[in-house]
C-alpha positions as CSV (number, residue, x, y, z in Angstrom):
1,M,14.1,3.2,-2.8
2,A,10.4,2.7,-3.2
3,G,9.3,1.6,-6.6
4,Q,11.9,-1.1,-7.2
5,D,10.6,-4.7,-7.1
6,P,13.4,-7.0,-5.9
7,R,11.8,-10.0,-7.6
8,T,12.5,-8.4,-11.0
9,K,15.7,-6.4,-10.2
10,F,18.0,-9.3,-10.8
11,S,18.4,-12.1,-13.4
12,N,15.9,-14.9,-13.2
13,K,17.3,-17.6,-15.4
14,D,15.5,-21.0,-15.9
15,F,18.0,-23.7,-15.0
16,P,17.5,-27.3,-15.7
17,K,16.5,-29.5,-12.7
18,Q,19.4,-31.5,-11.4
19,E,19.3,-34.4,-9.0
20,Q,21.9,-36.3,-7.2
21,P,22.0,-38.6,-4.1
22,V,22.3,-37.1,-0.7
23,P,24.8,-35.7,0.2
24,G,25.3,-34.0,-3.1
25,L,28.3,-32.1,-4.4
26,Q,28.2,-28.6,-5.8
27,S,31.1,-29.5,-8.1
28,K,28.9,-31.9,-10.0
29,L,26.3,-29.2,-10.8
30,D,26.3,-27.5,-14.2
31,P,26.3,-24.5,-14.1
32,K,28.1,-24.2,-10.8
33,P,26.1,-22.5,-8.2
34,D,27.0,-19.0,-7.2
35,C,26.7,-18.8,-3.4
36,G,27.9,-15.2,-3.3
37,E,31.3,-15.7,-1.7
38,T,33.0,-13.6,-4.3
39,S,30.2,-12.0,-6.3
40,Y,28.1,-10.5,-3.4
41,T,27.3,-6.8,-3.8
42,G,25.6,-5.1,-0.9
43,Y,22.8,-2.7,-1.6
44,G,21.9,-0.3,1.2
């Protein structure tokens, strides 16, 4: 698997900075964060 740079293998979108008081809620973020619960794909 040599020759693949993991920093460029996946999407690197520029998202706007979002702030909210602590503790924050993911439901208030736009776009909603993808924590990988349903989208995770293992490699290796």
